N, CA and C atoms as a LAMMPS dump frame, in Angstrom:
ITEM: TIMESTEP
0
ITEM: NUMBER OF ATOMS
390
ITEM: BOX BOUNDS ff ff ff
-5.0000000000000000e+02 5.0000000000000000e+02
-5.0000000000000000e+02 5.0000000000000000e+02
-5.0000000000000000e+02 5.0000000000000000e+02
ITEM: ATOMS id mol type element x y z
1 1 1 N 178.102 -310.077 -194.93
2 1 2 C 177.639 -311.428 -195.116
3 1 3 C 176.744 -311.465 -196.341
4 2 1 N 176.871 -312.494 -197.132
5 2 2 C 176.093 -312.686 -198.349
6 2 3 C 174.864 -313.533 -198.036
7 3 1 N 173.683 -313.053 -198.466
8 3 2 C 172.437 -313.788 -198.261
9 3 3 C 171.987 -314.368 -199.595
10 4 1 N 171.649 -315.643 -199.599
11 4 2 C 171.195 -316.339 -200.798
12 4 3 C 169.915 -315.672 -201.316
13 5 1 N 169.881 -315.252 -202.597
14 5 2 C 168.678 -314.596 -203.128
15 5 3 C 167.437 -315.478 -203.104
16 6 1 N 167.613 -316.798 -203.023
17 6 2 C 166.465 -317.7 -202.926
18 6 3 C 165.778 -317.595 -201.571
19 7 1 N 166.419 -316.939 -200.625
20 7 2 C 165.856 -316.747 -199.288
21 7 3 C 165.229 -315.361 -199.149
22 8 1 N 164.92 -314.718 -200.307
23 8 2 C 164.365 -313.371 -200.295
24 8 3 C 163.161 -313.256 -201.216
25 9 1 N 162.352 -312.237 -200.964
26 9 2 C 161.293 -311.821 -201.882
27 9 3 C 161.271 -310.302 -201.878
28 10 1 N 161.429 -309.698 -203.05
29 10 2 C 161.328 -308.254 -203.219
30 10 3 C 159.916 -307.984 -203.704
31 11 1 N 159.143 -307.227 -202.942
32 11 2 C 157.734 -307.01 -203.235
33 11 3 C 157.507 -305.553 -203.584
34 12 1 N 156.989 -305.319 -204.764
35 12 2 C 156.752 -303.963 -205.242
36 12 3 C 155.537 -303.345 -204.562
37 13 1 N 155.502 -302.011 -204.538
38 13 2 C 154.369 -301.28 -204.016
39 13 3 C 154.755 -299.868 -203.654
40 14 1 N 153.772 -299.089 -203.183
41 14 2 C 154.036 -297.71 -202.764
42 14 3 C 155.098 -297.679 -201.677
43 15 1 N 155.036 -298.638 -200.775
44 15 2 C 156.114 -298.874 -199.818
45 15 3 C 156.612 -300.283 -200.095
46 16 1 N 157.747 -300.4 -200.787
47 16 2 C 158.245 -301.726 -201.133
48 16 3 C 158.658 -302.518 -199.9
49 17 1 N 158.645 -303.828 -200.053
50 17 2 C 158.954 -304.724 -198.94
51 17 3 C 160.034 -305.71 -199.396
52 18 1 N 160.953 -305.983 -198.5
53 18 2 C 161.954 -307.026 -198.699
54 18 3 C 161.738 -308.055 -197.608
55 19 1 N 161.339 -309.267 -198.004
56 19 2 C 161.151 -310.354 -197.054
57 19 3 C 162.393 -311.225 -197.058
58 20 1 N 162.825 -311.631 -195.876
59 20 2 C 164.03 -312.441 -195.707
60 20 3 C 163.698 -313.705 -194.937
61 21 1 N 164.353 -314.781 -195.292
62 21 2 C 164.225 -316.026 -194.561
63 21 3 C 165.619 -316.465 -194.14
64 22 1 N 165.756 -316.899 -192.906
65 22 2 C 167.03 -317.361 -192.362
66 22 3 C 168.089 -316.258 -192.526
67 23 1 N 167.723 -315.042 -192.173
68 23 2 C 168.643 -313.905 -192.294
69 23 3 C 169.628 -313.893 -191.129
70 24 1 N 170.876 -313.549 -191.398
71 24 2 C 171.88 -313.52 -190.335
72 24 3 C 171.624 -312.433 -189.295
73 25 1 N 170.755 -311.476 -189.604
74 25 2 C 170.479 -310.38 -188.675
75 25 3 C 169.155 -310.556 -187.941
76 26 1 N 168.5 -311.697 -188.111
77 26 2 C 167.173 -311.91 -187.507
78 26 3 C 167.16 -311.573 -186.016
79 27 1 N 168.131 -312.073 -185.278
80 27 2 C 168.161 -311.839 -183.838
81 27 3 C 168.548 -310.435 -183.444
82 28 1 N 169.151 -309.682 -184.373
83 28 2 C 169.57 -308.307 -184.088
84 28 3 C 168.425 -307.328 -184.334
85 29 1 N 167.586 -307.647 -185.308
86 29 2 C 166.446 -306.778 -185.611
87 29 3 C 165.386 -306.879 -184.517
88 30 1 N 164.768 -305.75 -184.168
89 30 2 C 163.694 -305.803 -183.179
90 30 3 C 162.463 -306.534 -183.721
91 31 1 N 161.724 -307.166 -182.826
92 31 2 C 160.447 -307.774 -183.206
93 31 3 C 159.545 -306.656 -183.71
94 32 1 N 158.884 -306.911 -184.82
95 32 2 C 158.005 -305.905 -185.398
96 32 3 C 156.718 -305.815 -184.583
97 33 1 N 156.467 -304.635 -184.056
98 33 2 C 155.226 -304.374 -183.328
99 33 3 C 154.537 -303.213 -184.039
100 34 1 N 153.467 -303.512 -184.741
101 34 2 C 152.732 -302.493 -185.488
102 34 3 C 151.242 -302.791 -185.422
103 35 1 N 150.645 -302.73 -184.217
104 35 2 C 149.243 -303.11 -184.08
105 35 3 C 148.286 -302.257 -184.918
106 36 1 N 148.662 -301.002 -185.186
107 36 2 C 147.799 -300.142 -185.998
108 36 3 C 148.162 -300.202 -187.481
109 37 1 N 149.132 -301.067 -187.84
110 37 2 C 149.546 -301.221 -189.223
111 37 3 C 150.667 -300.294 -189.649
112 38 1 N 151.031 -299.323 -188.799
113 38 2 C 152.118 -298.397 -189.122
114 38 3 C 153.451 -299.042 -188.758
115 39 1 N 154.263 -299.339 -189.762
116 39 2 C 155.542 -300 -189.548
117 39 3 C 156.548 -298.974 -189.049
118 40 1 N 157.199 -299.231 -187.915
119 40 2 C 158.139 -298.251 -187.361
120 40 3 C 159.432 -298.166 -188.167
121 41 1 N 160.001 -296.981 -188.16
122 41 2 C 161.302 -296.759 -188.795
123 41 3 C 162.383 -297.286 -187.858
124 42 1 N 163.363 -297.992 -188.418
125 42 2 C 164.454 -298.555 -187.628
126 42 3 C 165.674 -297.652 -187.743
127 43 1 N 165.912 -296.88 -186.701
128 43 2 C 167.074 -295.99 -186.666
129 43 3 C 168.339 -296.836 -186.653
130 44 1 N 169.353 -296.378 -187.353
131 44 2 C 170.613 -297.103 -187.409
132 44 3 C 170.653 -298.166 -188.495
133 45 1 N 169.53 -298.37 -189.187
134 45 2 C 169.447 -299.336 -190.279
135 45 3 C 169.177 -298.587 -191.573
136 46 1 N 169.839 -298.987 -192.662
137 46 2 C 169.66 -298.366 -193.967
138 46 3 C 169.656 -299.433 -195.044
139 47 1 N 169.142 -299.048 -196.201
140 47 2 C 169.127 -299.951 -197.342
141 47 3 C 169.645 -299.21 -198.57
142 48 1 N 170.425 -299.901 -199.371
143 48 2 C 170.888 -299.402 -200.667
144 48 3 C 170.455 -300.433 -201.692
145 49 1 N 169.609 -300.009 -202.626
146 49 2 C 169.107 -300.95 -203.627
147 49 3 C 169.617 -300.557 -205.005
148 50 1 N 170.272 -301.492 -205.63
149 50 2 C 170.798 -301.325 -206.99
150 50 3 C 170.383 -302.546 -207.811
151 51 1 N 170.568 -302.459 -209.114
152 51 2 C 170.158 -303.56 -209.988
153 51 3 C 170.849 -304.876 -209.664
154 52 1 N 172.104 -304.812 -209.29
155 52 2 C 172.853 -306.052 -209.085
156 52 3 C 172.994 -306.445 -207.626
157 53 1 N 172.955 -305.472 -206.717
158 53 2 C 173.127 -305.758 -205.288
159 53 3 C 172.15 -304.95 -204.453
160 54 1 N 171.741 -305.537 -203.363
161 54 2 C 170.962 -304.827 -202.35
162 54 3 C 171.732 -304.983 -201.049
163 55 1 N 171.999 -303.865 -200.396
164 55 2 C 172.754 -303.878 -199.146
165 55 3 C 171.85 -303.393 -198.028
166 56 1 N 171.769 -304.162 -196.963
167 56 2 C 171.074 -303.749 -195.743
168 56 3 C 172.162 -303.593 -194.692
169 57 1 N 172.289 -302.38 -194.181
170 57 2 C 173.352 -302.065 -193.237
171 57 3 C 172.747 -301.649 -191.909
172 58 1 N 173.219 -302.282 -190.856
173 58 2 C 172.72 -301.985 -189.527
174 58 3 C 173.823 -301.481 -188.625
175 59 1 N 173.513 -301.346 -187.369
176 59 2 C 174.51 -300.854 -186.42
177 59 3 C 175.647 -301.857 -186.209
178 60 1 N 176.841 -301.348 -185.985
179 60 2 C 177.987 -302.226 -185.736
180 60 3 C 178.264 -303.112 -186.918
181 61 1 N 178.389 -304.404 -186.656
182 61 2 C 178.712 -305.388 -187.688
183 61 3 C 177.47 -305.953 -188.383
184 62 1 N 176.276 -305.53 -187.979
185 62 2 C 175.038 -306.079 -188.536
186 62 3 C 174.827 -305.622 -189.97
187 63 1 N 174.468 -306.544 -190.822
188 63 2 C 174.158 -306.216 -192.199
189 63 3 C 174.423 -307.387 -193.121
190 64 1 N 174.025 -307.236 -194.384
191 64 2 C 174.221 -308.289 -195.362
192 64 3 C 174.042 -307.725 -196.76
193 65 1 N 174.453 -308.517 -197.738
194 65 2 C 174.344 -308.176 -199.155
195 65 3 C 173.551 -309.281 -199.842
196 66 1 N 172.669 -308.876 -200.757
197 66 2 C 171.897 -309.832 -201.557
198 66 3 C 172.264 -309.619 -203.026
199 67 1 N 172.646 -310.66 -203.743
200 67 2 C 172.831 -310.541 -205.19
201 67 3 C 171.455 -310.322 -205.835
202 68 1 N 171.042 -309.084 -205.945
203 68 2 C 169.669 -308.735 -206.298
204 68 3 C 169.268 -309.161 -207.706
205 69 1 N 170.192 -309.195 -208.626
206 69 2 C 169.843 -309.563 -209.999
207 69 3 C 169.243 -310.962 -210.074
208 70 1 N 169.563 -311.826 -209.117
209 70 2 C 169.053 -313.197 -209.111
210 70 3 C 167.837 -313.379 -208.203
211 71 1 N 167.394 -312.321 -207.553
212 71 2 C 166.305 -312.421 -206.581
213 71 3 C 164.946 -312.204 -207.247
214 72 1 N 163.906 -312.85 -206.714
215 72 2 C 162.573 -312.675 -207.292
216 72 3 C 161.937 -311.343 -206.896
217 73 1 N 161.31 -310.685 -207.884
218 73 2 C 160.513 -309.479 -207.653
219 73 3 C 159.078 -309.889 -207.924
220 74 1 N 158.223 -309.745 -206.908
221 74 2 C 156.856 -310.265 -207.061
222 74 3 C 155.815 -309.166 -206.979
223 75 1 N 154.633 -309.515 -207.447
224 75 2 C 153.464 -308.65 -207.462
225 75 3 C 152.964 -308.438 -206.036
226 76 1 N 152.466 -307.251 -205.76
227 76 2 C 151.957 -306.949 -204.426
228 76 3 C 150.547 -307.47 -204.213
229 77 1 N 149.851 -307.767 -205.283
230 77 2 C 148.463 -308.169 -205.132
231 77 3 C 147.534 -306.977 -205.06
232 78 1 N 148.101 -305.744 -205.112
233 78 2 C 147.231 -304.563 -205.057
234 78 3 C 147.552 -303.597 -206.196
235 79 1 N 147.855 -304.155 -207.378
236 79 2 C 147.995 -303.303 -208.547
237 79 3 C 149.397 -303.166 -209.11
238 80 1 N 150.428 -303.32 -208.337
239 80 2 C 151.783 -303.212 -208.877
240 80 3 C 152.162 -304.527 -209.531
241 81 1 N 152.68 -304.442 -210.734
242 81 2 C 153.098 -305.651 -211.435
243 81 3 C 154.424 -306.141 -210.881
244 82 1 N 154.717 -307.397 -211.108
245 82 2 C 155.954 -307.969 -210.592
246 82 3 C 157.163 -307.18 -211.068
247 83 1 N 157.35 -307.025 -212.352
248 83 2 C 158.422 -306.208 -212.871
249 83 3 C 159.805 -306.794 -212.662
250 84 1 N 160.792 -305.93 -212.755
251 84 2 C 162.194 -306.282 -212.648
252 84 3 C 162.797 -305.618 -211.416
253 85 1 N 164.04 -305.949 -211.114
254 85 2 C 164.709 -305.354 -209.966
255 85 3 C 164.788 -303.832 -210.097
256 86 1 N 164.961 -303.331 -211.312
257 86 2 C 164.996 -301.879 -211.518
258 86 3 C 163.715 -301.208 -211.064
259 87 1 N 162.574 -301.883 -211.264
260 87 2 C 161.287 -301.346 -210.821
261 87 3 C 161.221 -301.287 -209.296
262 88 1 N 161.732 -302.336 -208.636
263 88 2 C 161.746 -302.348 -207.164
264 88 3 C 162.658 -301.239 -206.642
265 89 1 N 163.794 -301.046 -207.291
266 89 2 C 164.717 -299.976 -206.896
267 89 3 C 164.049 -298.606 -207.036
268 90 1 N 163.302 -298.41 -208.124
269 90 2 C 162.58 -297.152 -208.327
270 90 3 C 161.534 -296.96 -207.235
271 91 1 N 160.794 -298.018 -206.899
272 91 2 C 159.81 -297.944 -205.808
273 91 3 C 160.492 -297.532 -204.501
274 92 1 N 161.674 -298.094 -204.246
275 92 2 C 162.408 -297.81 -203.01
276 92 3 C 162.86 -296.357 -202.968
277 93 1 N 163.363 -295.863 -204.081
278 93 2 C 163.784 -294.455 -204.13
279 93 3 C 162.586 -293.538 -203.923
280 94 1 N 161.477 -293.839 -204.566
281 94 2 C 160.264 -293.019 -204.459
282 94 3 C 159.751 -292.991 -203.016
283 95 1 N 159.829 -294.135 -202.322
284 95 2 C 159.323 -294.238 -200.943
285 95 3 C 160.34 -293.753 -199.911
286 96 1 N 161.589 -293.555 -200.335
287 96 2 C 162.622 -293.139 -199.385
288 96 3 C 163.164 -294.281 -198.548
289 97 1 N 162.858 -295.51 -198.965
290 97 2 C 163.321 -296.693 -198.239
291 97 3 C 162.395 -297.856 -198.489
292 98 1 N 162.525 -298.875 -197.655
293 98 2 C 161.709 -300.079 -197.805
294 98 3 C 161.47 -300.711 -196.441
295 99 1 N 160.415 -301.477 -196.351
296 99 2 C 160.156 -302.281 -195.167
297 99 3 C 160.957 -303.574 -195.336
298 100 1 N 161.796 -303.88 -194.371
299 100 2 C 162.595 -305.103 -194.394
300 100 3 C 162.108 -305.98 -193.242
301 101 1 N 161.643 -307.182 -193.579
302 101 2 C 161.117 -308.101 -192.57
303 101 3 C 161.851 -309.427 -192.628
304 102 1 N 162.339 -309.871 -191.496
305 102 2 C 162.992 -311.168 -191.37
306 102 3 C 161.995 -312.141 -190.752
307 103 1 N 161.848 -313.287 -191.414
308 103 2 C 160.874 -314.304 -191.002
309 103 3 C 161.566 -315.648 -190.855
310 104 1 N 160.903 -316.579 -190.194
311 104 2 C 161.43 -317.937 -190.113
312 104 3 C 161.443 -318.597 -191.486
313 105 1 N 160.407 -318.342 -192.275
314 105 2 C 160.336 -318.854 -193.636
315 105 3 C 159.495 -317.907 -194.47
316 106 1 N 159.75 -317.899 -195.77
317 106 2 C 158.998 -317.03 -196.669
318 106 3 C 157.57 -317.542 -196.818
319 107 1 N 156.596 -316.637 -196.846
320 107 2 C 155.202 -317.069 -196.976
321 107 3 C 154.89 -317.507 -198.399
322 108 1 N 153.978 -318.448 -198.524
323 108 2 C 153.531 -318.872 -199.848
324 108 3 C 152.547 -317.865 -200.424
325 109 1 N 151.775 -317.226 -199.54
326 109 2 C 150.809 -316.207 -199.937
327 109 3 C 151.115 -314.946 -199.137
328 110 1 N 151.208 -313.82 -199.837
329 110 2 C 151.52 -312.558 -199.181
330 110 3 C 150.289 -312.013 -198.468
331 111 1 N 150.396 -311.844 -197.158
332 111 2 C 149.332 -311.27 -196.341
333 111 3 C 149.976 -310.219 -195.447
334 112 1 N 149.991 -308.965 -195.924
335 112 2 C 150.679 -307.893 -195.187
336 112 3 C 150.125 -307.71 -193.779
337 113 1 N 148.823 -307.783 -193.628
338 113 2 C 148.229 -307.597 -192.303
339 113 3 C 148.751 -308.653 -191.329
340 114 1 N 148.857 -309.885 -191.797
341 114 2 C 149.374 -310.948 -190.94
342 114 3 C 150.846 -310.709 -190.614
343 115 1 N 151.633 -310.375 -191.629
344 115 2 C 153.065 -310.152 -191.405
345 115 3 C 153.312 -309.052 -190.388
346 116 1 N 152.561 -307.968 -190.491
347 116 2 C 152.75 -306.827 -189.601
348 116 3 C 152.201 -307.099 -188.207
349 117 1 N 151.145 -307.889 -188.111
350 117 2 C 150.501 -308.093 -186.817
351 117 3 C 150.788 -309.404 -186.126
352 118 1 N 151.549 -310.296 -186.759
353 118 2 C 151.727 -311.644 -186.21
354 118 3 C 152.663 -311.714 -185.012
355 119 1 N 153.587 -310.782 -184.906
356 119 2 C 154.564 -310.827 -183.822
357 119 3 C 155.727 -311.755 -184.089
358 120 1 N 155.728 -312.416 -185.262
359 120 2 C 156.823 -313.328 -185.579
360 120 3 C 157.87 -312.69 -186.49
361 121 1 N 157.53 -311.567 -187.098
362 121 2 C 158.469 -310.879 -187.987
363 121 3 C 159.363 -309.939 -187.181
364 122 1 N 160.588 -309.8 -187.649
365 122 2 C 161.534 -308.837 -187.085
366 122 3 C 161.842 -307.826 -188.181
367 123 1 N 162.017 -306.56 -187.82
368 123 2 C 162.398 -305.562 -188.811
369 123 3 C 161.598 -304.302 -188.702
370 124 1 N 161.469 -303.609 -189.833
371 124 2 C 160.758 -302.343 -189.892
372 124 3 C 161.16 -301.583 -191.138
373 125 1 N 160.815 -300.3 -191.178
374 125 2 C 161.151 -299.463 -192.323
375 125 3 C 162.599 -299.011 -192.211
376 126 1 N 163.324 -299.144 -193.31
377 126 2 C 164.731 -298.738 -193.346
378 126 3 C 164.909 -297.69 -194.435
379 127 1 N 165.512 -296.581 -194.08
380 127 2 C 165.713 -295.481 -195.02
381 127 3 C 166.696 -295.86 -196.108
382 128 1 N 166.456 -295.32 -197.297
383 128 2 C 167.314 -295.567 -198.449
384 128 3 C 168.504 -294.614 -198.426
385 129 1 N 169.673 -295.126 -198.769
386 129 2 C 170.86 -294.3 -198.923
387 129 3 C 171.151 -294.021 -200.391
388 130 1 N 170.23 -294.371 -201.296
389 130 2 C 170.446 -294.148 -202.736
390 130 3 C 170.443 -292.669 -203.017
């Protein structure tokens, strides 16, 4: 399934984050429970990040593709510059994956503590297959 890049935010950082809005896998992903801030690894889920496409693959038929070249790459607010998709891909390779979070809507202001602790996000850390 193809996900509109306008429904995504690629966020750079030591552990990169991919935020999704109206994702087709929202109901398949577990609710994120990380009261201590440690995002759990999601077994059976993987991510492949390339300059033109980002693929999130889950168990069975779950998964989607994002035309990454058209997606926004934003600043983390803690030192990483917005950059380009290639920079986000490098962050993902360095971290061995990315945190993928599905939300009802994309936030106007990035607040990682809220996203991880709110109970409204679905997802977790997904290992990179790059």
